[in-house]
VOVO-320172 format. One record per residue (C-alpha): residue in one letter; x, y, z. Coordinates in Angstrom, 1 decimal, decimal comma. Example, Ala and Ser with C-alpha at 12.3 -4.5 7.8 and 13.67 -1.06 7.14 Angstrom:
REM VOVO-320172
[atom "a"; [12,3; -4,5; 7,8]]
[atom "s"; [13,7; -1,1; 7,1]]
END
This chain:
REM VOVO-320172
[atom "m"; [-14,3; 9,4; 9,4]]
[atom "d"; [-16,7; 6,5; 10,6]]
[atom "k"; [-19,1; 6,4; 7,7]]
[atom "i"; [-21,0; 4,0; 5,4]]
[atom "p"; [-21,6; 4,9; 1,7]]
[atom "c"; [-25,4; 4,0; 1,2]]
[atom "l"; [-26,9; 7,0; -0,7]]
[atom "g"; [-26,7; 5,6; -4,3]]
[atom "s"; [-29,7; 3,2; -3,9]]
[atom "l"; [-31,7; 5,8; -2,2]]
[atom "h"; [-31,1; 8,4; -5,1]]
[atom "i"; [-32,2; 5,7; -7,5]]
[atom "g"; [-35,3; 5,0; -5,5]]
[atom "i"; [-36,2; 8,7; -5,6]]
[atom "i"; [-35,9; 8,9; -9,3]]
[atom "e"; [-37,9; 5,8; -9,8]]
[atom "f"; [-40,7; 7,4; -7,5]]
[atom "f"; [-41,1; 10,4; -9,6]]
[atom "k"; [-41,3; 8,4; -12,8]]
[atom "l"; [-44,1; 6,1; -11,3]]
[atom "m"; [-46,0; 9,2; -10,4]]
[atom "i"; [-46,8; 9,8; -13,8]]
[atom "f"; [-48,3; 6,5; -14,5]]
[atom "k"; [-49,5; 5,1; -11,2]]
[atom "t"; [-52,2; 6,1; -8,6]]
[atom "p"; [-50,6; 7,5; -5,5]]
[atom "i"; [-51,3; 4,4; -3,3]]
[atom "v"; [-49,8; 2,0; -5,7]]
[atom "v"; [-46,8; 4,3; -6,1]]
[atom "f"; [-46,4; 4,4; -2,5]]
[atom "i"; [-46,5; 0,5; -2,2]]
[atom "i"; [-44,1; 0,1; -5,0]]
[atom "f"; [-41,7; 2,7; -3,8]]
[atom "i"; [-41,5; 1,2; -0,2]]
[atom "v"; [-41,1; -2,2; -1,7]]
[atom "t"; [-38,2; -1,1; -4,0]]
[atom "l"; [-36,2; 0,6; -1,3]]
[atom "f"; [-36,2; -2,7; 0,8]]
[atom "a"; [-35,4; -4,7; -2,1]]
[atom "c"; [-32,3; -2,4; -2,5]]
[atom "h"; [-31,5; -2,4; 1,3]]
[atom "p"; [-33,4; -5,5; 2,9]]
[atom "s"; [-30,3; -5,1; 5,5]]
[atom "k"; [-27,0; -3,5; 5,8]]
[atom "y"; [-25,9; -6,7; 7,5]]
[atom "h"; [-24,8; -10,1; 5,8]]
[atom "e"; [-26,5; -13,2; 7,0]]
[atom "e"; [-24,5; -15,2; 9,5]]
[atom "i"; [-24,5; -18,9; 8,9]]
[atom "q"; [-23,5; -21,2; 12,1]]
[atom "l"; [-21,4; -24,1; 10,6]]
[atom "t"; [-20,9; -25,9; 13,9]]
[atom "s"; [-23,3; -26,6; 16,8]]
[atom "d"; [-21,7; -29,3; 18,8]]
[atom "f"; [-21,3; -27,9; 22,3]]
[atom "s"; [-19,1; -30,6; 24,0]]
[atom "y"; [-15,9; -29,0; 22,5]]
[atom "n"; [-14,5; -25,9; 20,8]]
[atom "h"; [-14,0; -25,6; 17,0]]
[atom "d"; [-10,9; -23,1; 16,8]]
[atom "l"; [-9,8; -21,6; 13,8]]
[atom "d"; [-6,9; -20,0; 15,6]]
[atom "n"; [-6,2; -17,1; 13,0]]
[atom "n"; [-4,7; -19,6; 10,6]]
[atom "d"; [-5,3; -20,4; 6,9]]
[atom "n"; [-8,2; -22,8; 7,3]]
[atom "f"; [-10,0; -22,9; 4,0]]
[atom "s"; [-9,1; -26,0; 1,8]]
[atom "p"; [-7,8; -25,1; -1,8]]
[atom "d"; [-11,2; -25,6; -3,3]]
[atom "d"; [-13,0; -23,6; -0,4]]
[atom "q"; [-15,1; -26,7; 0,4]]
[atom "w"; [-13,7; -27,3; 4,0]]
[atom "l"; [-12,6; -25,5; 7,1]]
[atom "v"; [-10,1; -27,2; 9,2]]
[atom "y"; [-9,8; -26,4; 12,9]]
[atom "d"; [-8,6; -28,0; 16,3]]
[atom "t"; [-10,8; -28,8; 19,3]]
[atom "r"; [-8,9; -27,5; 22,2]]
[atom "t"; [-10,6; -26,6; 25,5]]
[atom "e"; [-10,1; -23,1; 27,2]]
[atom "e"; [-8,5; -24,7; 30,1]]
[atom "g"; [-6,5; -27,6; 28,4]]
[atom "g"; [-4,9; -25,5; 25,6]]
[atom "i"; [-3,1; -27,4; 22,9]]
[atom "g"; [-1,6; -30,0; 25,1]]
[atom "g"; [-5,0; -31,2; 26,2]]
[atom "c"; [-6,3; -31,2; 22,5]]
[atom "s"; [-6,8; -34,6; 20,8]]
[atom "r"; [-8,3; -33,9; 17,4]]
[atom "i"; [-8,0; -32,0; 14,3]]
[atom "e"; [-11,2; -31,8; 12,2]]
[atom "k"; [-12,7; -30,2; 9,3]]
[atom "v"; [-16,3; -29,1; 8,4]]
[atom "n"; [-17,8; -28,8; 5,0]]
[atom "t"; [-18,7; -25,1; 4,2]]
[atom "r"; [-21,8; -26,2; 2,4]]
[atom "t"; [-23,3; -29,0; 4,3]]
[atom "g"; [-21,9; -28,7; 7,8]]
[atom "e"; [-20,6; -32,4; 7,4]]
[atom "k"; [-17,6; -32,9; 9,9]]
[atom "v"; [-14,8; -35,1; 9,4]]
[atom "i"; [-11,8; -36,2; 11,8]]
[atom "l"; [-8,6; -35,7; 10,2]]
[atom "y"; [-6,2; -36,8; 13,0]]
[atom "e"; [-6,8; -38,0; 16,5]]
[atom "l"; [-4,9; -38,8; 19,7]]
[atom "p"; [-7,3; -41,3; 21,5]]
[atom "e"; [-5,1; -41,6; 24,5]]
[atom "n"; [-4,3; -37,9; 24,9]]
[atom "k"; [-4,1; -36,5; 28,4]]
[atom "s"; [-4,4; -33,1; 29,8]]
[atom "f"; [-0,5; -32,9; 29,8]]
[atom "g"; [-0,4; -33,9; 26,1]]
[atom "p"; [1,1; -34,9; 23,7]]
[atom "g"; [-1,6; -32,5; 22,2]]
[atom "v"; [-2,3; -31,1; 18,8]]
[atom "g"; [-3,5; -27,9; 17,4]]
[atom "a"; [-3,1; -24,6; 15,3]]
[atom "v"; [-4,0; -26,2; 11,9]]
[atom "s"; [-3,5; -24,7; 8,5]]
[atom "y"; [-4,5; -25,9; 5,0]]
[atom "s"; [-2,0; -25,9; 2,1]]
[atom "h"; [-3,0; -23,4; -0,7]]
[atom "q"; [-2,2; -25,8; -3,2]]
[atom "e"; [-2,9; -29,5; -2,1]]
[atom "n"; [-5,3; -31,2; 0,2]]
[atom "k"; [-2,9; -31,3; 3,1]]
[atom "v"; [-2,8; -29,8; 6,7]]
[atom "v"; [0,0; -28,9; 8,8]]
[atom "f"; [-0,4; -28,5; 12,5]]
[atom "i"; [1,4; -28,8; 16,1]]
[atom "h"; [1,9; -32,3; 17,4]]
[atom "g"; [3,6; -32,6; 20,9]]
[atom "l"; [6,3; -35,1; 21,4]]
[atom "l"; [5,2; -38,7; 21,5]]
[atom "s"; [7,4; -38,9; 24,7]]
[atom "i"; [5,5; -36,7; 26,8]]
[atom "t"; [4,5; -37,6; 30,2]]
[atom "e"; [2,7; -36,0; 33,2]]
[atom "e"; [6,4; -35,1; 34,7]]
[atom "n"; [7,7; -34,0; 31,1]]
[atom "p"; [4,6; -32,4; 29,6]]
[atom "y"; [3,8; -30,6; 26,4]]
[atom "e"; [5,6; -27,3; 26,3]]
[atom "q"; [6,7; -24,8; 23,6]]
[atom "w"; [10,0; -26,3; 23,1]]
[atom "r"; [8,7; -30,0; 23,3]]
[atom "r"; [6,6; -30,3; 20,0]]
[atom "s"; [7,0; -30,2; 16,2]]
[atom "g"; [4,9; -29,8; 13,2]]
[atom "v"; [3,2; -32,8; 11,3]]
[atom "i"; [1,5; -33,1; 7,8]]
[atom "v"; [-1,7; -35,1; 7,2]]
[atom "e"; [-3,3; -35,5; 3,7]]
[atom "d"; [-7,0; -35,4; 3,3]]
[atom "s"; [-6,8; -38,7; 1,5]]
[atom "n"; [-5,1; -40,5; 4,4]]
[atom "p"; [-6,6; -39,3; 7,6]]
[atom "g"; [-5,0; -40,4; 10,7]]
[atom "k"; [-1,7; -40,9; 9,2]]
[atom "a"; [0,9; -38,0; 10,1]]
[atom "f"; [4,5; -37,6; 9,3]]
[atom "f"; [6,8; -35,1; 11,0]]
[atom "m"; [7,8; -32,0; 8,9]]
[atom "d"; [10,7; -30,7; 11,1]]
[atom "a"; [13,2; -33,1; 12,5]]
[atom "r"; [14,2; -32,6; 16,0]]
[atom "d"; [17,7; -33,5; 17,6]]
[atom "v"; [18,6; -32,5; 21,3]]
[atom "t"; [21,7; -34,7; 21,3]]
[atom "f"; [25,0; -33,0; 20,8]]
[atom "p"; [26,5; -32,9; 18,1]]
[atom "y"; [23,2; -31,5; 16,6]]
[atom "t"; [22,1; -32,1; 13,0]]
[atom "p"; [22,0; -29,6; 10,1]]
[atom "g"; [18,3; -29,3; 8,9]]
[atom "a"; [16,8; -30,2; 12,1]]
[atom "l"; [16,1; -28,1; 15,2]]
[atom "r"; [16,3; -28,6; 18,9]]
[atom "g"; [13,0; -27,4; 20,2]]
[atom "g"; [9,3; -26,8; 19,2]]
[atom "t"; [7,8; -25,2; 16,0]]
[atom "h"; [4,4; -23,4; 16,2]]
[atom "r"; [1,6; -21,6; 14,0]]
[atom "h"; [2,8; -23,4; 10,8]]
[atom "e"; [2,0; -21,6; 7,6]]
[atom "w"; [2,2; -22,9; 4,0]]
[atom "s"; [3,8; -20,4; 1,4]]
[atom "g"; [1,3; -19,8; -1,5]]
[atom "d"; [3,2; -22,0; -3,8]]
[atom "g"; [3,1; -24,8; -1,1]]
[atom "k"; [7,0; -25,4; -1,2]]
[atom "w"; [7,7; -23,7; 2,2]]
[atom "i"; [6,2; -23,8; 5,6]]
[atom "g"; [7,0; -20,9; 8,0]]
[atom "f"; [6,7; -21,0; 11,9]]
[atom "t"; [7,6; -19,6; 15,2]]
[atom "y"; [10,1; -21,4; 17,4]]
[atom "n"; [11,4; -22,0; 20,9]]
[atom "d"; [14,6; -23,8; 21,7]]
[atom "a"; [14,8; -26,7; 24,2]]
[atom "i"; [18,5; -26,6; 24,7]]
[atom "l"; [18,7; -22,8; 25,5]]
[atom "k"; [15,6; -23,4; 27,7]]
[atom "q"; [18,0; -25,8; 30,0]]
[atom "l"; [20,7; -23,4; 29,9]]
[atom "e"; [18,3; -20,6; 30,9]]
[atom "d"; [17,1; -22,8; 33,8]]
[atom "s"; [20,8; -23,7; 34,9]]
[atom "t"; [22,0; -20,0; 34,8]]
[atom "g"; [19,0; -18,0; 35,7]]
[atom "q"; [19,7; -15,9; 32,5]]
[atom "t"; [17,4; -15,4; 29,5]]
[atom "h"; [18,3; -17,5; 26,6]]
[atom "n"; [14,9; -19,2; 25,4]]
[atom "l"; [14,0; -16,5; 23,1]]
[atom "r"; [11,1; -16,9; 20,5]]
[atom "t"; [12,1; -16,7; 17,0]]
[atom "i"; [11,1; -17,6; 13,4]]
[atom "g"; [12,1; -20,5; 11,1]]
[atom "v"; [11,1; -22,1; 7,8]]
[atom "s"; [11,1; -25,5; 6,2]]
[atom "k"; [11,4; -26,6; 2,8]]
[atom "k"; [11,0; -29,9; 1,2]]
[atom "i"; [14,4; -30,4; 0,0]]
[atom "k"; [15,4; -33,7; 1,6]]
[atom "s"; [14,5; -35,9; 4,6]]
[atom "i"; [16,3; -35,4; 7,7]]
[atom "s"; [17,3; -38,7; 9,8]]
[atom "v"; [17,9; -38,3; 13,3]]
[atom "e"; [19,2; -41,0; 15,7]]
[atom "e"; [16,3; -41,7; 18,2]]
[atom "g"; [18,4; -40,7; 21,2]]
[atom "i"; [17,2; -41,1; 24,9]]
[atom "a"; [13,6; -40,8; 26,0]]
[atom "g"; [12,1; -40,4; 22,5]]
[atom "e"; [13,2; -36,7; 22,4]]
[atom "n"; [14,5; -36,8; 18,9]]
[atom "v"; [12,4; -36,9; 15,7]]
[atom "s"; [13,3; -37,4; 12,2]]
[atom "g"; [11,5; -35,1; 9,5]]
[atom "e"; [10,5; -35,0; 5,9]]
[atom "w"; [11,6; -31,4; 5,4]]
[atom "f"; [14,9; -29,3; 5,8]]
[atom "t"; [14,3; -26,9; 8,5]]
[atom "v"; [16,3; -23,6; 9,6]]
[atom "i"; [16,0; -20,5; 11,6]]
[atom "v"; [15,9; -17,4; 9,7]]
[atom "v"; [15,7; -14,5; 12,3]]
[atom "k"; [18,5; -13,7; 14,6]]
[atom "v"; [17,6; -12,9; 18,1]]
[atom "t"; [19,6; -11,6; 21,1]]
[atom "p"; [18,9; -11,5; 24,8]]
[atom "d"; [20,0; -7,9; 25,3]]
[atom "p"; [19,6; -5,9; 22,3]]
[atom "v"; [21,6; -2,5; 22,4]]
[atom "p"; [19,3; 0,2; 23,3]]
[atom "g"; [18,4; 2,3; 20,0]]
[atom "s"; [19,6; -0,4; 17,7]]
[atom "d"; [17,9; -2,7; 15,3]]
[atom "e"; [18,6; -5,8; 17,4]]
[atom "i"; [15,7; -7,9; 18,7]]
[atom "s"; [15,0; -10,1; 21,6]]
[atom "r"; [12,0; -11,7; 20,2]]
[atom "a"; [10,3; -12,5; 16,8]]
[atom "a"; [6,6; -13,3; 16,3]]
[atom "g"; [3,5; -12,3; 14,6]]
[atom "d"; [4,8; -13,6; 11,2]]
[atom "s"; [3,4; -14,4; 7,8]]
[atom "w"; [4,5; -14,8; 4,4]]
[atom "v"; [5,1; -11,9; 2,3]]
[atom "g"; [3,0; -12,2; -0,7]]
[atom "m"; [1,7; -15,5; -2,3]]
[atom "s"; [5,1; -15,7; -4,1]]
[atom "g"; [7,1; -13,2; -2,3]]
[atom "y"; [7,7; -9,4; -3,3]]
[atom "k"; [9,5; -7,7; -6,2]]
[atom "n"; [12,9; -6,7; -4,9]]
[atom "s"; [14,9; -3,9; -6,3]]
[atom "s"; [15,9; -6,0; -9,3]]
[atom "g"; [12,4; -6,8; -10,2]]
[atom "n"; [12,7; -10,4; -9,0]]
[atom "h"; [10,5; -12,2; -6,7]]
[atom "q"; [12,0; -12,4; -3,2]]
[atom "m"; [10,7; -14,9; -0,6]]
[atom "a"; [10,4; -13,3; 2,8]]
[atom "r"; [8,4; -13,4; 6,0]]
[atom "a"; [7,2; -10,2; 7,8]]
[atom "f"; [7,2; -10,3; 11,6]]
[atom "l"; [7,2; -8,2; 14,7]]
[atom "g"; [10,6; -7,7; 16,3]]
[atom "t"; [11,1; -6,6; 19,9]]
[atom "v"; [13,6; -3,8; 20,1]]
[atom "k"; [14,7; -1,6; 23,0]]
[atom "d"; [14,3; 2,1; 22,7]]
[atom "e"; [16,9; 4,6; 24,0]]
[atom "m"; [15,8; 4,3; 27,4]]
[atom "g"; [16,0; 0,5; 27,3]]
[atom "k"; [12,2; -0,3; 27,2]]
[atom "d"; [10,8; -3,0; 24,9]]
[atom "v"; [8,9; -1,9; 21,7]]
[atom "n"; [7,5; -4,0; 19,1]]
[atom "e"; [8,4; -3,0; 15,4]]
[atom "v"; [7,6; -4,4; 12,0]]
[atom "f"; [10,6; -6,4; 10,3]]
[atom "i"; [11,2; -8,4; 7,3]]
[atom "v"; [13,6; -11,1; 6,5]]
[atom "d"; [14,6; -12,1; 2,9]]
[atom "i"; [15,1; -15,9; 2,6]]
[atom "p"; [17,4; -17,3; -0,1]]
[atom "e"; [16,4; -20,0; -2,2]]
[atom "d"; [19,0; -22,3; -0,9]]
[atom "i"; [18,8; -22,6; 2,8]]
[atom "t"; [21,3; -25,4; 3,2]]
[atom "i"; [24,4; -23,1; 3,4]]
[atom "p"; [25,5; -21,7; 6,8]]
[atom "g"; [25,8; -18,0; 7,1]]
[atom "d"; [28,3; -16,0; 9,2]]
[atom "s"; [26,4; -16,1; 12,4]]
[atom "g"; [27,1; -19,7; 13,2]]
[atom "p"; [26,1; -23,4; 12,3]]
[atom "l"; [22,6; -24,0; 11,3]]
[atom "e"; [22,1; -26,4; 13,9]]
[atom "g"; [23,2; -24,2; 16,5]]
[atom "t"; [25,7; -24,9; 19,7]]
[atom "k"; [25,2; -25,8; 23,2]]
[atom "v"; [24,9; -22,1; 24,1]]
[atom "e"; [23,7; -20,5; 20,9]]
[atom "m"; [20,7; -20,7; 18,9]]
[atom "p"; [20,8; -22,2; 15,5]]
[atom "a"; [21,9; -19,6; 13,1]]
[atom "p"; [20,3; -18,3; 9,9]]
[atom "p"; [21,7; -19,6; 6,5]]
[atom "r"; [23,8; -17,6; 4,2]]
[atom "g"; [21,7; -14,9; 2,2]]
[atom "t"; [19,2; -14,1; 4,9]]
[atom "v"; [18,6; -10,5; 5,2]]
[atom "q"; [16,8; -9,1; 8,2]]
[atom "r"; [15,4; -5,6; 8,1]]
[atom "r"; [13,6; -3,1; 10,2]]
[atom "l"; [10,6; -1,3; 8,5]]
[atom "t"; [8,9; 0,8; 11,2]]
[atom "f"; [10,5; 3,1; 13,8]]
[atom "t"; [7,7; 4,0; 16,1]]
[atom "a"; [10,0; 3,7; 19,4]]
[atom "n"; [10,2; 7,6; 19,8]]
[atom "a"; [6,7; 8,3; 18,8]]
[atom "q"; [4,2; 9,5; 21,5]]
[atom "y"; [2,4; 6,2; 21,2]]
[atom "p"; [5,0; 3,5; 20,4]]
[atom "g"; [4,9; 0,1; 19,2]]
[atom "c"; [3,0; -2,2; 16,8]]
[atom "t"; [0,9; -5,3; 17,5]]
[atom "g"; [-0,7; -8,5; 16,1]]
[atom "i"; [0,2; -10,5; 13,2]]
[atom "v"; [1,8; -8,8; 10,1]]
[atom "r"; [-0,3; -9,6; 7,1]]
[atom "s"; [0,7; -9,1; 3,3]]
[atom "a"; [-1,3; -8,3; 0,4]]
[atom "p"; [-1,5; -11,1; -2,1]]
[atom "d"; [1,0; -9,4; -4,4]]
[atom "g"; [3,4; -8,7; -1,7]]
[atom "n"; [3,4; -5,0; -2,4]]
[atom "k"; [1,7; -3,9; 1,1]]
[atom "l"; [2,2; -5,1; 4,7]]
[atom "a"; [-0,7; -4,6; 7,1]]
[atom "f"; [-0,4; -4,1; 10,9]]
[atom "r"; [-1,7; -2,5; 13,9]]
[atom "a"; [-0,3; 0,6; 15,4]]
[atom "f"; [-1,2; 3,6; 17,4]]
[atom "d"; [-2,6; 6,8; 15,6]]
[atom "k"; [-1,7; 10,3; 16,8]]
[atom "n"; [-4,6; 10,1; 19,4]]
[atom "g"; [-3,4; 6,8; 20,9]]
[atom "t"; [-6,0; 4,7; 19,2]]
[atom "l"; [-5,1; 1,4; 17,5]]
[atom "q"; [-5,6; 1,5; 13,8]]
[atom "i"; [-4,6; -0,5; 10,8]]
[atom "f"; [-1,5; 0,7; 8,9]]
[atom "t"; [0,3; -0,5; 5,8]]
[atom "i"; [3,9; -0,2; 4,7]]
[atom "s"; [5,8; -1,2; 1,7]]
[atom "p"; [8,0; -4,3; 2,2]]
[atom "h"; [10,9; -1,9; 1,0]]
[atom "g"; [10,4; 0,3; 4,0]]
[atom "g"; [9,1; 4,1; 3,9]]
[atom "e"; [6,4; 5,9; 5,5]]
[atom "a"; [3,5; 3,8; 7,0]]
[atom "v"; [0,0; 4,7; 5,7]]
[atom "q"; [-2,9; 4,8; 8,0]]
[atom "q"; [-5,7; 2,9; 6,7]]
[atom "t"; [-8,4; 3,1; 9,4]]
[atom "f"; [-9,8; 6,0; 11,0]]
[atom "h"; [-12,1; 4,9; 13,9]]
[atom "q"; [-12,8; 6,7; 17,1]]
[atom "t"; [-12,0; 3,5; 19,2]]
[atom "d"; [-9,5; 0,7; 18,9]]
[atom "v"; [-9,5; -1,7; 15,9]]
[atom "e"; [-9,9; -5,1; 17,8]]
[atom "s"; [-8,1; -7,3; 15,3]]
[atom "g"; [-5,4; -7,4; 12,6]]
[atom "a"; [-6,3; -7,3; 9,0]]
[atom "r"; [-7,0; -10,2; 6,7]]
[atom "w"; [-6,6; -9,3; 2,9]]
[atom "h"; [-9,1; -10,0; 0,5]]
[atom "p"; [-7,8; -12,1; -2,5]]
[atom "d"; [-8,4; -9,0; -4,8]]
[atom "g"; [-5,6; -7,1; -2,8]]
[atom "e"; [-7,8; -4,1; -2,6]]
[atom "r"; [-9,8; -4,6; 0,4]]
[atom "i"; [-9,2; -5,7; 4,1]]
[atom "v"; [-11,5; -7,4; 6,6]]
[atom "y"; [-11,1; -6,7; 10,4]]
[atom "i"; [-12,9; -6,5; 13,8]]
[atom "w"; [-14,3; -3,0; 15,1]]
[atom "k"; [-16,8; -2,5; 17,8]]
[atom "n"; [-17,4; -6,4; 17,8]]
[atom "s"; [-18,4; -6,2; 14,1]]
[atom "l"; [-16,7; -7,6; 11,0]]
[atom "i"; [-15,7; -4,6; 8,9]]
[atom "i"; [-14,6; -4,6; 5,1]]
[atom "k"; [-12,9; -1,6; 3,4]]
[atom "e"; [-10,9; -0,6; 0,6]]
[atom "i"; [-7,3; 0,2; 0,9]]
[atom "n"; [-6,6; 4,1; 0,8]]
[atom "q"; [-10,4; 4,7; 1,4]]
[atom "e"; [-11,8; 6,2; 4,6]]
[atom "s"; [-15,3; 4,6; 4,1]]
[atom "f"; [-16,0; 1,2; 5,3]]
[atom "i"; [-18,9; -1,4; 5,5]]
[atom "e"; [-20,1; -3,2; 8,5]]
[atom "l"; [-20,7; -6,9; 7,6]]
[atom "t"; [-22,3; -8,0; 10,7]]
[atom "k"; [-23,9; -6,3; 13,7]]
[atom "s"; [-22,1; -5,6; 17,0]]
[atom "t"; [-22,7; -8,4; 19,3]]
[atom "e"; [-21,9; -9,3; 22,9]]
[atom "q"; [-19,6; -12,1; 21,9]]
[atom "p"; [-17,3; -10,7; 19,1]]
[atom "p"; [-16,2; -12,5; 16,0]]
[atom "a"; [-12,6; -13,7; 16,1]]
[atom "d"; [-10,0; -15,4; 14,0]]
[atom "l"; [-11,0; -14,3; 10,6]]
[atom "v"; [-10,1; -16,2; 7,4]]
[atom "i"; [-11,1; -15,5; 3,9]]
[atom "s"; [-11,8; -18,1; 1,3]]
[atom "h"; [-9,4; -18,3; -1,6]]
[atom "d"; [-12,3; -17,2; -4,0]]
[atom "g"; [-12,8; -14,2; -2,1]]
[atom "k"; [-16,8; -14,9; -1,7]]
[atom "t"; [-16,9; -16,3; 2,0]]
[atom "i"; [-15,4; -15,1; 5,4]]
[atom "a"; [-15,2; -17,5; 8,2]]
[atom "y"; [-14,7; -16,7; 11,8]]
[atom "n"; [-15,1; -18,0; 15,4]]
[atom "r"; [-17,5; -16,9; 18,0]]
[atom "m"; [-18,3; -18,1; 21,5]]
[atom "v"; [-22,0; -19,3; 21,8]]
[atom "p"; [-23,6; -20,2; 25,0]]
[atom "d"; [-25,0; -23,7; 25,6]]
[atom "k"; [-28,1; -24,3; 27,5]]
[atom "s"; [-26,2; -24,0; 30,8]]
[atom "g"; [-24,6; -20,6; 29,7]]
[atom "k"; [-21,2; -22,1; 29,0]]
[atom "l"; [-19,5; -20,4; 26,2]]
[atom "v"; [-18,3; -22,7; 23,3]]
[atom "k"; [-16,4; -21,6; 20,4]]
[atom "q"; [-18,2; -22,3; 17,2]]
[atom "i"; [-17,6; -21,6; 13,5]]
[atom "f"; [-19,7; -19,2; 11,4]]
[atom "i"; [-19,5; -18,0; 7,8]]
[atom "i"; [-21,0; -15,1; 5,8]]
[atom "h"; [-21,0; -14,8; 2,0]]
[atom "i"; [-20,0; -11,4; 0,5]]
END
């Protein structure tokens, strides 16, 4: 049901009205009654505050973790709609109180083909950010690509100085702890000890180009600050040394068996809980939840929710192959990773899941979008242990974004009918936080203290050109 609970204040107002009738004249009573009602309900919408107003470039939150640990800053990239990350030259932050802007990192000589920077996230624990950085060897003939980038970290206290997180080694024999492609959409774990990401492989892209067969499959990896990985420079500056140990944790295959749990693509990932979830032994288990692309019985691609448990020690190779991969195989997950399928919508009337899978802070619920019995996109939750998914929204039209969890773990925020919506888990009622607008909010992120929601909205300049700006509301 689409409803907003708002009768409580009206009920109180009516009671006060009759109390006042005993002591006041009718005209005074009427005035007091009207003022009281408007004081209780000045507007059902929250005030939107526009933080950025420079129309010369975008301010892109990109659906990441953008609040600084103290909630005083929001970090973003400045990509254009046409140039994307390859054409983006700056990472900035804006103060949530004053609107002051600070450049954290800049590529003054960046071109439309790269190197490029973007998709930035703050650590939950330290004043550090991580973001995509194209290879320094990028040229117009060999431009920025999904498989030609790495993650870099910059400290607030030392803007402009970046160090590479993940090492890159495309020279055989490859290096354990390094990858051979490009990492993307980096996300810090709650304790700040891990960074998760999606990945595309340059070696398998070359194999794909030479054979005409699919090999360059998107998958998921993690980095941990165990030790630095030194890589020989190699030819053309394609190799990069990194400060963190990096592995792939999700196994993908070009041709999944129809009806099986094999997947050809992994994306839409995030950390499960701020410190993992409680496993069957009652211990906290680090894990990432994601969407994996399976094939149904008819061989059609379907996205389902998966989870992968990640061992504390990621330096030991597993049974699938070497951590660093081979000339014809993807880097393999370390020993102790366990990949499990959680949803089974492939045989439903309206199959498939979509968006980024987001975990409650305690790790006990995963939120994602899927279709209800009427074919409408709704938000569902499921336990990291599996079981039946629980429908959480009941709108008549599609929910337009994935859910972001409030830090209390009891509420989610999302977009519906071009409005920001907040609702309690396992309740049908909801509250509209912003009015419906032609240009919808996007890229939601909630502050650590739960009091502020930030988001993007396209705003027209004087010529009518739309530019992405940052807004906040206080809740």
